[in-house]
BALOBA-1460 file (C-alpha; in Angstrom, 3 decimals):
// residues 355
<rec num="1" residu="m" x="90.370" y="117.614" z="62.582"/>
<rec num="2" residu="w" x="89.377" y="117.422" z="66.273"/>
<rec num="3" residu="k" x="87.494" y="114.212" z="65.630"/>
<rec num="4" residu="l" x="90.679" y="112.610" z="64.366"/>
<rec num="5" residu="h" x="92.631" y="113.831" z="67.414"/>
<rec num="6" residu="r" x="89.885" y="112.580" z="69.736"/>
<rec num="7" residu="y" x="89.876" y="109.204" z="68.046"/>
<rec num="8" residu="y" x="93.592" y="108.601" z="68.722"/>
<rec num="9" residu="l" x="93.533" y="110.396" z="72.063"/>
<rec num="10" residu="k" x="90.984" y="107.945" z="73.405"/>
<rec num="11" residu="e" x="92.823" y="104.840" z="72.183"/>
<rec num="12" residu="l" x="96.146" y="106.139" z="73.393"/>
<rec num="13" residu="v" x="94.929" y="106.981" z="76.889"/>
<rec num="14" residu="v" x="93.180" y="103.650" z="77.298"/>
<rec num="15" residu="n" x="96.289" y="101.708" z="76.122"/>
<rec num="16" residu="a" x="98.586" y="103.773" z="78.334"/>
<rec num="17" residu="g" x="96.337" y="103.288" z="81.379"/>
<rec num="18" residu="i" x="96.116" y="99.534" z="80.938"/>
<rec num="19" residu="t" x="99.866" y="99.178" z="80.289"/>
<rec num="20" residu="f" x="100.635" y="101.327" z="83.326"/>
<rec num="21" residu="l" x="98.334" y="99.217" z="85.599"/>
<rec num="22" residu="v" x="99.888" y="95.957" z="84.342"/>
<rec num="23" residu="l" x="103.477" y="97.238" z="84.909"/>
<rec num="24" residu="f" x="102.551" y="98.612" z="88.317"/>
<rec num="25" residu="a" x="101.019" y="95.217" z="89.274"/>
<rec num="26" residu="v" x="104.177" y="93.426" z="88.182"/>
<rec num="27" residu="v" x="106.274" y="95.785" z="90.263"/>
<rec num="28" residu="l" x="104.037" y="95.254" z="93.279"/>
<rec num="29" residu="v" x="104.425" y="91.482" z="93.035"/>
<rec num="30" residu="s" x="108.198" y="91.748" z="92.613"/>
<rec num="31" residu="l" x="108.465" y="93.832" z="95.738"/>
<rec num="32" residu="i" x="106.675" y="91.452" z="98.057"/>
<rec num="33" residu="a" x="109.863" y="89.811" z="99.272"/>
<rec num="34" residu="r" x="111.517" y="93.171" z="99.897"/>
<rec num="35" residu="g" x="108.430" y="94.452" z="101.709"/>
<rec num="36" residu="i" x="108.438" y="91.464" z="104.049"/>
<rec num="37" residu="q" x="112.135" y="91.881" z="104.681"/>
<rec num="38" residu="r" x="111.812" y="95.670" z="105.288"/>
<rec num="39" residu="s" x="108.797" y="95.178" z="107.617"/>
<rec num="40" residu="q" x="110.753" y="93.317" z="110.318"/>
<rec num="41" residu="g" x="109.596" y="94.722" z="113.640"/>
<rec num="42" residu="g" x="106.181" y="95.640" z="112.201"/>
<rec num="43" residu="g" x="102.997" y="93.950" z="111.086"/>
<rec num="44" residu="l" x="101.184" y="92.916" z="107.894"/>
<rec num="45" residu="l" x="99.815" y="96.323" z="107.175"/>
<rec num="46" residu="d" x="103.380" y="97.792" z="107.565"/>
<rec num="47" residu="a" x="104.587" y="95.286" z="104.972"/>
<rec num="48" residu="a" x="101.736" y="96.225" z="102.563"/>
<rec num="49" residu="l" x="102.500" y="99.977" z="102.998"/>
<rec num="50" residu="i" x="106.192" y="99.441" z="102.394"/>
<rec num="51" residu="i" x="105.452" y="97.560" z="99.120"/>
<rec num="52" residu="v" x="103.123" y="100.259" z="97.874"/>
<rec num="53" residu="l" x="105.608" y="103.023" z="98.678"/>
<rec num="54" residu="w" x="108.476" y="101.245" z="96.919"/>
<rec num="55" residu="a" x="106.229" y="100.671" z="93.939"/>
<rec num="56" residu="l" x="105.243" y="104.378" z="93.878"/>
<rec num="57" residu="d" x="108.925" y="105.264" z="93.916"/>
<rec num="58" residu="s" x="109.198" y="103.675" z="90.470"/>
<rec num="59" residu="f" x="106.315" y="105.878" z="89.154"/>
<rec num="60" residu="p" x="108.441" y="107.955" z="86.755"/>
<rec num="61" residu="h" x="109.971" y="104.894" z="85.082"/>
<rec num="62" residu="l" x="106.624" y="103.147" z="84.787"/>
<rec num="63" residu="l" x="104.911" y="106.248" z="83.405"/>
<rec num="64" residu="t" x="107.550" y="106.610" z="80.702"/>
<rec num="65" residu="i" x="107.675" y="102.996" z="79.678"/>
<rec num="66" residu="a" x="103.869" y="102.564" z="79.704"/>
<rec num="67" residu="f" x="103.427" y="105.641" z="77.485"/>
<rec num="68" residu="l" x="106.040" y="104.519" z="75.001"/>
<rec num="69" residu="i" x="104.563" y="101.082" z="74.750"/>
<rec num="70" residu="a" x="101.057" y="102.486" z="74.399"/>
<rec num="71" residu="t" x="102.132" y="104.950" z="71.658"/>
<rec num="72" residu="v" x="103.897" y="102.206" z="69.655"/>
<rec num="73" residu="l" x="100.998" y="99.766" z="69.937"/>
<rec num="74" residu="t" x="98.353" y="102.422" z="69.076"/>
<rec num="75" residu="f" x="100.070" y="103.703" z="66.000"/>
<rec num="76" residu="t" x="101.342" y="100.302" z="64.834"/>
<rec num="77" residu="r" x="97.698" y="99.173" z="64.816"/>
<rec num="78" residu="a" x="96.681" y="102.256" z="62.905"/>
<rec num="79" residu="s" x="99.554" y="101.810" z="60.503"/>
<rec num="80" residu="q" x="98.756" y="98.128" z="59.850"/>
<rec num="81" residu="d" x="95.082" y="99.005" z="59.332"/>
<rec num="82" residu="r" x="96.280" y="101.452" z="56.692"/>
<rec num="83" residu="e" x="94.733" y="104.425" z="58.599"/>
<rec num="84" residu="l" x="97.940" y="106.413" z="58.453"/>
<rec num="85" residu="i" x="98.172" y="105.720" z="54.749"/>
<rec num="86" residu="a" x="94.567" y="106.986" z="54.291"/>
<rec num="87" residu="i" x="95.386" y="110.154" z="56.252"/>
<rec num="88" residu="r" x="98.418" y="110.821" z="54.007"/>
<rec num="89" residu="a" x="96.264" y="110.102" z="50.917"/>
<rec num="90" residu="a" x="93.803" y="112.704" z="52.130"/>
<rec num="91" residu="g" x="96.511" y="115.322" z="51.972"/>
<rec num="92" residu="l" x="97.018" y="115.547" z="55.734"/>
<rec num="93" residu="s" x="100.535" y="115.729" z="57.229"/>
<rec num="94" residu="p" x="101.610" y="112.735" z="59.333"/>
<rec num="95" residu="r" x="102.022" y="115.320" z="62.082"/>
<rec num="96" residu="v" x="98.209" y="115.443" z="62.477"/>
<rec num="97" residu="p" x="97.785" y="111.983" z="64.005"/>
<rec num="98" residu="m" x="101.066" y="112.386" z="65.864"/>
<rec num="99" residu="t" x="99.556" y="115.446" z="67.648"/>
<rec num="100" residu="a" x="97.494" y="113.086" z="69.903"/>
<rec num="101" residu="a" x="100.633" y="111.388" z="71.156"/>
<rec num="102" residu="v" x="102.392" y="114.771" z="71.634"/>
<rec num="103" residu="l" x="99.434" y="116.202" z="73.610"/>
<rec num="104" residu="v" x="99.354" y="113.147" z="75.906"/>
<rec num="105" residu="g" x="103.159" y="113.250" z="76.242"/>
<rec num="106" residu="i" x="103.082" y="116.902" z="77.275"/>
<rec num="107" residu="a" x="100.282" y="116.173" z="79.813"/>
<rec num="108" residu="l" x="102.221" y="113.281" z="81.255"/>
<rec num="109" residu="s" x="105.346" y="115.361" z="81.395"/>
<rec num="110" residu="v" x="103.494" y="117.935" z="83.483"/>
<rec num="111" residu="i" x="102.112" y="115.297" z="85.813"/>
<rec num="112" residu="g" x="105.499" y="113.632" z="86.002"/>
<rec num="113" residu="s" x="107.234" y="116.916" z="86.774"/>
<rec num="114" residu="l" x="104.892" y="117.618" z="89.695"/>
<rec num="115" residu="a" x="105.368" y="114.063" z="91.021"/>
<rec num="116" residu="l" x="109.185" y="114.100" z="90.620"/>
<rec num="117" residu="h" x="109.700" y="117.480" z="92.279"/>
<rec num="118" residu="y" x="107.168" y="117.297" z="95.101"/>
<rec num="119" residu="v" x="105.624" y="113.885" z="95.645"/>
<rec num="120" residu="i" x="108.223" y="111.196" z="94.866"/>
<rec num="121" residu="p" x="110.870" y="112.691" z="97.295"/>
<rec num="122" residu="d" x="108.310" y="112.464" z="100.108"/>
<rec num="123" residu="v" x="107.559" y="108.838" z="99.080"/>
<rec num="124" residu="h" x="111.203" y="108.073" z="98.934"/>
<rec num="125" residu="f" x="111.715" y="109.514" z="102.408"/>
<rec num="126" residu="r" x="108.674" y="107.617" z="103.942"/>
<rec num="127" residu="k" x="109.351" y="104.272" z="102.446"/>
<rec num="128" residu="y" x="112.299" y="103.867" z="104.745"/>
<rec num="129" residu="r" x="110.384" y="105.085" z="107.771"/>
<rec num="130" residu="v" x="107.113" y="103.127" z="107.777"/>
<rec num="131" residu="i" x="108.409" y="101.473" z="110.937"/>
<rec num="132" residu="a" x="110.345" y="103.678" z="113.439"/>
<rec num="133" residu="e" x="114.034" y="103.324" z="112.528"/>
<rec num="134" residu="v" x="115.041" y="102.639" z="116.106"/>
<rec num="135" residu="v" x="112.471" y="99.836" z="116.416"/>
<rec num="136" residu="r" x="113.365" y="98.194" z="113.064"/>
<rec num="137" residu="n" x="117.120" y="98.329" z="113.505"/>
<rec num="138" residu="a" x="116.858" y="96.905" z="116.975"/>
<rec num="139" residu="f" x="114.580" y="94.155" z="115.758"/>
<rec num="140" residu="v" x="116.915" y="93.308" z="112.853"/>
<rec num="141" residu="n" x="120.230" y="93.614" z="114.751"/>
<rec num="142" residu="l" x="118.925" y="91.614" z="117.661"/>
<rec num="143" residu="k" x="117.382" y="89.065" z="115.316"/>
<rec num="144" residu="l" x="114.170" y="89.091" z="117.255"/>
<rec num="145" residu="g" x="112.398" y="87.168" z="114.521"/>
<rec num="146" residu="s" x="114.611" y="84.050" z="114.831"/>
<rec num="147" residu="d" x="114.883" y="81.392" z="117.529"/>
<rec num="148" residu="r" x="118.407" y="82.558" z="118.515"/>
<rec num="149" residu="i" x="118.800" y="86.215" z="119.651"/>
<rec num="150" residu="k" x="122.347" y="87.478" z="119.892"/>
<rec num="151" residu="v" x="123.473" y="90.850" z="121.033"/>
<rec num="152" residu="l" x="126.908" y="91.336" z="119.374"/>
<rec num="153" residu="e" x="128.055" y="94.182" z="121.501"/>
<rec num="154" residu="t" x="127.367" y="92.433" z="124.864"/>
<rec num="155" residu="g" x="127.964" y="88.819" z="123.895"/>
<rec num="156" residu="y" x="124.551" y="87.613" z="125.209"/>
<rec num="157" residu="v" x="122.952" y="84.755" z="123.270"/>
<rec num="158" residu="m" x="119.419" y="83.574" z="123.997"/>
<rec num="159" residu="t" x="117.378" y="80.645" z="122.793"/>
<rec num="160" residu="f" x="113.731" y="79.952" z="123.659"/>
<rec num="161" residu="r" x="110.945" y="77.425" z="123.117"/>
<rec num="162" residu="r" x="107.999" y="79.852" z="122.460"/>
<rec num="163" residu="h" x="107.295" y="83.526" z="122.476"/>
<rec num="164" residu="e" x="104.372" y="85.947" z="122.415"/>
<rec num="165" residu="d" x="105.130" y="89.390" z="120.979"/>
<rec num="166" residu="y" x="108.225" y="90.471" z="122.921"/>
<rec num="167" residu="e" x="107.960" y="87.919" z="125.752"/>
<rec num="168" residu="y" x="110.002" y="84.754" z="125.510"/>
<rec num="169" residu="f" x="109.404" y="81.653" z="127.643"/>
<rec num="170" residu="d" x="111.519" y="78.697" z="128.703"/>
<rec num="171" residu="c" x="114.781" y="80.337" z="127.702"/>
<rec num="172" residu="i" x="118.441" y="79.407" z="127.870"/>
<rec num="173" residu="l" x="120.739" y="82.421" z="128.245"/>
<rec num="174" residu="f" x="124.468" y="82.493" z="127.772"/>
<rec num="175" residu="c" x="126.087" y="85.324" z="129.743"/>
<rec num="176" residu="p" x="129.627" y="86.651" z="129.062"/>
<rec num="177" residu="s" x="132.046" y="86.853" z="131.967"/>
<rec num="178" residu="d" x="132.037" y="90.702" z="131.877"/>
<rec num="179" residu="g" x="128.253" y="91.248" z="131.647"/>
<rec num="180" residu="p" x="125.758" y="92.417" z="134.244"/>
<rec num="181" residu="l" x="125.447" y="88.783" z="135.420"/>
<rec num="182" residu="r" x="129.216" y="88.191" z="135.692"/>
<rec num="183" residu="d" x="128.942" y="87.110" z="139.354"/>
<rec num="184" residu="l" x="127.188" y="83.912" z="138.525"/>
<rec num="185" residu="e" x="129.068" y="80.621" z="138.854"/>
<rec num="186" residu="s" x="127.745" y="79.300" z="135.485"/>
<rec num="187" residu="p" x="127.727" y="81.250" z="132.208"/>
<rec num="188" residu="i" x="124.589" y="79.436" z="131.124"/>
<rec num="189" residu="l" x="121.218" y="80.163" z="132.820"/>
<rec num="190" residu="h" x="117.738" y="78.808" z="132.559"/>
<rec num="191" residu="v" x="115.166" y="81.617" z="132.547"/>
<rec num="192" residu="d" x="111.361" y="81.088" z="132.741"/>
<rec num="193" residu="k" x="110.589" y="84.341" z="130.940"/>
<rec num="194" residu="i" x="112.474" y="87.173" z="129.342"/>
<rec num="195" residu="a" x="110.527" y="90.266" z="128.544"/>
<rec num="196" residu="i" x="111.789" y="93.019" z="126.197"/>
<rec num="197" residu="l" x="110.049" y="96.258" z="127.042"/>
<rec num="198" residu="p" x="108.543" y="98.201" z="124.186"/>
<rec num="199" residu="i" x="111.071" y="100.389" z="122.290"/>
<rec num="200" residu="e" x="110.287" y="104.105" z="122.038"/>
<rec num="201" residu="e" x="111.397" y="106.193" z="119.094"/>
<rec num="202" residu="h" x="113.615" y="108.473" z="121.233"/>
<rec num="203" residu="a" x="114.716" y="105.945" z="123.829"/>
<rec num="204" residu="e" x="118.409" y="105.580" z="124.655"/>
<rec num="205" residu="t" x="118.380" y="102.163" z="126.333"/>
<rec num="206" residu="l" x="116.756" y="98.801" z="125.679"/>
<rec num="207" residu="s" x="115.217" y="97.410" z="128.922"/>
<rec num="208" residu="i" x="115.051" y="93.609" z="129.429"/>
<rec num="209" residu="v" x="113.497" y="91.895" z="132.497"/>
<rec num="210" residu="l" x="114.488" y="88.321" z="133.368"/>
<rec num="211" residu="t" x="111.967" y="86.351" z="135.474"/>
<rec num="212" residu="g" x="112.560" y="82.961" z="137.129"/>
<rec num="213" residu="i" x="116.343" y="82.667" z="136.734"/>
<rec num="214" residu="r" x="117.904" y="79.315" z="137.591"/>
<rec num="215" residu="d" x="121.657" y="78.861" z="137.837"/>
<rec num="216" residu="p" x="122.488" y="75.196" z="137.256"/>
<rec num="217" residu="i" x="125.520" y="75.490" z="139.557"/>
<rec num="218" residu="g" x="124.521" y="78.077" z="142.186"/>
<rec num="219" residu="g" x="120.752" y="77.558" z="142.378"/>
<rec num="220" residu="n" x="118.081" y="80.268" z="142.064"/>
<rec num="221" residu="v" x="119.527" y="83.748" z="141.547"/>
<rec num="222" residu="s" x="116.556" y="86.050" z="141.426"/>
<rec num="223" residu="e" x="112.864" y="86.166" z="140.586"/>
<rec num="224" residu="g" x="113.196" y="89.348" z="138.569"/>
<rec num="225" residu="l" x="116.369" y="91.043" z="137.238"/>
<rec num="226" residu="p" x="116.346" y="94.124" z="134.887"/>
<rec num="227" residu="i" x="119.071" y="94.654" z="132.294"/>
<rec num="228" residu="s" x="119.650" y="97.826" z="130.289"/>
<rec num="229" residu="l" x="121.484" y="97.856" z="126.897"/>
<rec num="230" residu="s" x="122.542" y="100.823" z="124.833"/>
<rec num="231" residu="l" x="120.300" y="101.349" z="121.822"/>
<rec num="232" residu="h" x="122.919" y="103.574" z="120.175"/>
<rec num="233" residu="d" x="125.245" y="100.597" z="119.736"/>
<rec num="234" residu="l" x="122.417" y="98.329" z="118.567"/>
<rec num="235" residu="i" x="120.848" y="100.485" z="115.820"/>
<rec num="236" residu="n" x="123.688" y="102.623" z="114.308"/>
<rec num="237" residu="r" x="125.124" y="99.804" z="112.172"/>
<rec num="238" residu="e" x="122.191" y="100.037" z="109.690"/>
<rec num="239" residu="r" x="121.268" y="103.709" z="110.197"/>
<rec num="240" residu="r" x="120.423" y="105.485" z="106.937"/>
<rec num="241" residu="d" x="121.235" y="109.146" z="106.536"/>
<rec num="242" residu="d" x="118.977" y="111.393" z="104.422"/>
<rec num="243" residu="s" x="119.995" y="111.946" z="100.796"/>
<rec num="244" residu="n" x="119.091" y="114.311" z="97.999"/>
<rec num="245" residu="d" x="116.414" y="111.951" z="96.819"/>
<rec num="246" residu="d" x="114.549" y="112.513" z="100.090"/>
<rec num="247" residu="m" x="114.234" y="116.203" z="99.609"/>
<rec num="248" residu="r" x="111.810" y="118.178" z="97.411"/>
<rec num="249" residu="s" x="113.295" y="120.242" z="94.649"/>
<rec num="250" residu="d" x="112.412" y="123.577" z="96.298"/>
<rec num="251" residu="q" x="114.217" y="122.472" z="99.439"/>
<rec num="252" residu="l" x="117.255" y="121.396" z="97.480"/>
<rec num="253" residu="l" x="117.344" y="124.679" z="95.532"/>
<rec num="254" residu="s" x="116.991" y="126.739" z="98.671"/>
<rec num="255" residu="e" x="119.960" y="124.930" z="100.297"/>
<rec num="256" residu="v" x="122.066" y="125.438" z="97.230"/>
<rec num="257" residu="l" x="121.267" y="129.104" z="96.916"/>
<rec num="258" residu="r" x="121.883" y="129.680" z="100.622"/>
<rec num="259" residu="g" x="125.226" y="127.879" z="100.378"/>
<rec num="260" residu="v" x="124.454" y="125.403" z="103.176"/>
<rec num="261" residu="h" x="124.243" y="122.126" z="101.118"/>
<rec num="262" residu="r" x="127.225" y="119.866" z="101.737"/>
<rec num="263" residu="a" x="127.471" y="118.919" z="97.976"/>
<rec num="264" residu="p" x="125.874" y="121.580" z="95.831"/>
<rec num="265" residu="h" x="126.909" y="120.007" z="92.500"/>
<rec num="266" residu="e" x="125.113" y="116.780" z="93.488"/>
<rec num="267" residu="a" x="121.990" y="118.721" z="94.491"/>
<rec num="268" residu="v" x="121.811" y="120.536" z="91.154"/>
<rec num="269" residu="y" x="122.456" y="117.244" z="89.409"/>
<rec num="270" residu="t" x="119.424" y="115.805" z="91.186"/>
<rec num="271" residu="l" x="117.284" y="118.781" z="90.112"/>
<rec num="272" residu="f" x="118.406" y="118.415" z="86.452"/>
<rec num="273" residu="r" x="117.877" y="114.678" z="86.584"/>
<rec num="274" residu="r" x="114.322" y="115.147" z="87.699"/>
<rec num="275" residu="c" x="113.682" y="117.649" z="84.951"/>
<rec num="276" residu="c" x="115.180" y="115.237" z="82.434"/>
<rec num="277" residu="f" x="112.889" y="112.395" z="83.573"/>
<rec num="278" residu="a" x="109.883" y="114.704" z="83.463"/>
<rec num="279" residu="l" x="110.607" y="115.481" z="79.789"/>
<rec num="280" residu="m" x="110.773" y="111.853" z="78.787"/>
<rec num="281" residu="p" x="107.139" y="111.347" z="77.806"/>
<rec num="282" residu="a" x="107.153" y="114.489" z="75.640"/>
<rec num="283" residu="l" x="110.390" y="113.454" z="73.921"/>
<rec num="284" residu="l" x="109.211" y="109.873" z="73.361"/>
<rec num="285" residu="a" x="105.873" y="110.816" z="71.769"/>
<rec num="286" residu="p" x="107.177" y="111.578" z="68.247"/>
<rec num="287" residu="i" x="109.790" y="108.881" z="68.471"/>
<rec num="288" residu="g" x="107.174" y="106.277" z="69.414"/>
<rec num="289" residu="y" x="104.971" y="107.412" z="66.535"/>
<rec num="290" residu="c" x="107.744" y="107.165" z="64.011"/>
<rec num="291" residu="i" x="108.779" y="103.662" z="65.294"/>
<rec num="292" residu="a" x="105.217" y="102.523" z="64.768"/>
<rec num="293" residu="e" x="105.029" y="103.866" z="61.297"/>
<rec num="294" residu="f" x="108.461" y="102.486" z="60.451"/>
<rec num="295" residu="a" x="107.396" y="98.933" z="61.601"/>
<rec num="296" residu="r" x="104.161" y="98.945" z="59.603"/>
<rec num="297" residu="e" x="105.067" y="95.875" z="57.501"/>
<rec num="298" residu="r" x="107.082" y="94.180" z="60.260"/>
<rec num="299" residu="g" x="104.431" y="93.728" z="62.908"/>
<rec num="300" residu="r" x="103.842" y="94.849" z="66.541"/>
<rec num="301" residu="m" x="106.397" y="92.618" z="68.098"/>
<rec num="302" residu="v" x="109.129" y="94.202" z="65.919"/>
<rec num="303" residu="a" x="107.795" y="97.597" z="66.860"/>
<rec num="304" residu="l" x="107.954" y="96.717" z="70.567"/>
<rec num="305" residu="v" x="111.553" y="95.491" z="70.168"/>
<rec num="306" residu="l" x="112.491" y="98.691" z="68.332"/>
<rec num="307" residu="a" x="110.900" y="100.687" z="71.210"/>
<rec num="308" residu="l" x="113.521" y="99.277" z="73.491"/>
<rec num="309" residu="i" x="116.216" y="101.244" z="71.659"/>
<rec num="310" residu="p" x="115.270" y="104.716" z="72.865"/>
<rec num="311" residu="l" x="114.754" y="103.317" z="76.376"/>
<rec num="312" residu="a" x="118.213" y="101.737" z="76.262"/>
<rec num="313" residu="l" x="119.693" y="105.093" z="75.067"/>
<rec num="314" residu="f" x="117.967" y="106.922" z="77.859"/>
<rec num="315" residu="y" x="119.097" y="104.544" z="80.685"/>
<rec num="316" residu="l" x="122.601" y="104.357" z="79.154"/>
<rec num="317" residu="g" x="122.750" y="108.130" z="79.452"/>
<rec num="318" residu="e" x="121.484" y="107.810" z="83.057"/>
<rec num="319" residu="v" x="124.415" y="105.563" z="83.902"/>
<rec num="320" residu="l" x="127.000" y="107.606" z="81.995"/>
<rec num="321" residu="g" x="125.666" y="110.845" z="83.504"/>
<rec num="322" residu="a" x="126.261" y="109.543" z="87.014"/>
<rec num="323" residu="r" x="129.759" y="108.478" z="86.107"/>
<rec num="324" residu="l" x="130.478" y="111.842" z="84.538"/>
<rec num="325" residu="l" x="129.263" y="113.534" z="87.695"/>
<rec num="326" residu="a" x="131.619" y="111.537" z="89.814"/>
<rec num="327" residu="t" x="134.623" y="112.428" z="87.569"/>
<rec num="328" residu="t" x="133.899" y="115.935" z="86.383"/>
<rec num="329" residu="q" x="131.651" y="117.262" z="89.218"/>
<rec num="330" residu="s" x="129.487" y="118.866" z="86.514"/>
<rec num="331" residu="p" x="125.747" y="118.735" z="87.227"/>
<rec num="332" residu="w" x="125.044" y="119.281" z="83.502"/>
<rec num="333" residu="s" x="125.795" y="115.613" z="82.964"/>
<rec num="334" residu="a" x="122.201" y="114.904" z="84.149"/>
<rec num="335" residu="w" x="121.001" y="115.987" z="80.657"/>
<rec num="336" residu="l" x="123.011" y="113.358" z="78.947"/>
<rec num="337" residu="p" x="120.020" y="110.854" z="78.649"/>
<rec num="338" residu="a" x="118.002" y="113.522" z="76.797"/>
<rec num="339" residu="v" x="120.960" y="114.295" z="74.525"/>
<rec num="340" residu="l" x="121.368" y="110.635" z="73.596"/>
<rec num="341" residu="l" x="117.684" y="110.202" z="73.088"/>
<rec num="342" residu="l" x="117.536" y="113.222" z="70.732"/>
<rec num="343" residu="a" x="120.659" y="112.123" z="68.895"/>
<rec num="344" residu="g" x="119.097" y="108.702" z="68.237"/>
<rec num="345" residu="g" x="115.497" y="109.823" z="67.622"/>
<rec num="346" residu="l" x="115.910" y="112.952" z="65.418"/>
<rec num="347" residu="p" x="117.141" y="111.017" z="62.318"/>
<rec num="348" residu="l" x="114.267" y="108.565" z="62.569"/>
<rec num="349" residu="c" x="111.712" y="111.309" z="63.019"/>
<rec num="350" residu="w" x="113.178" y="113.392" z="60.155"/>
<rec num="351" residu="r" x="113.058" y="110.345" z="57.802"/>
<rec num="352" residu="q" x="109.519" y="109.254" z="58.632"/>
<rec num="353" residu="l" x="107.906" y="112.692" z="58.798"/>
<rec num="354" residu="r" x="109.557" y="113.939" z="55.534"/>
<rec num="355" residu="r" x="108.424" y="110.950" z="53.483"/>
């Protein structure tokens, strides 16, 4: 009996591993644009790290989808090769080959549970903070990556011919009448160099030094003029507050039990949702096996299409569960995906395993 289990375990693990790697590579490629956008203010390595962290955040989804596809492909192949028929003819229950899928599903559920409760929240927290939030928001809001830098709160607008890091040369600066340079006769200045000093994580002001200022109307003004701007006004427009997804399950539970969480029903919903996602591989193992056996005469493509039905049920329950939480404030709605999956999968499993 163990030889039969080992035979399907080996094929199932290989198929699941290959499918997971392919899906993970697709996700990595699809996140390149987002990584470049999120890495403004950083470098190439920051962009690469952001892409990897965002891809890792989708680990529970990829794990579930890869396992279901691998299960369907493995046992559809076995069914088309008449291996499952031979097993039944030998007097063995169809639950015997299905045991391999159940064992792998349980193992993946354990791995997924550890990841969802302890690893993924940390990944979700760090993917927004690869670059210091102050630095990134200042870079984005000032539009330091473009050839026209505009500070909305002060009205300053700067254009330049070339730049090196945070030093800009041969600049034209428009100054509002109520700014630090309001005593000038002309609102437009020619500046040889404008240097933006490095932004620290806990800094309160942004320091800018203007060198070689020329007023077209009044002549030279100064060789060096420092300007300070409030970082609070620059960065708070895109500031992101921590959410339940950024906290580990033990932290969430401790806040709920101590009565300090601002929305305890949402915290419990997050805990239940993680548990539901962790159970997915174990629930999909018998469903995937039965889909493969059901599609024996219909081919692998039909089996893969049928595999989309339990996934659609699960994600439909995910959407409906979030809506129910908003209307009923009941955290138990997080289990709706598993309920829909069982409601759709039990009749199929009963029919195939009782034949």
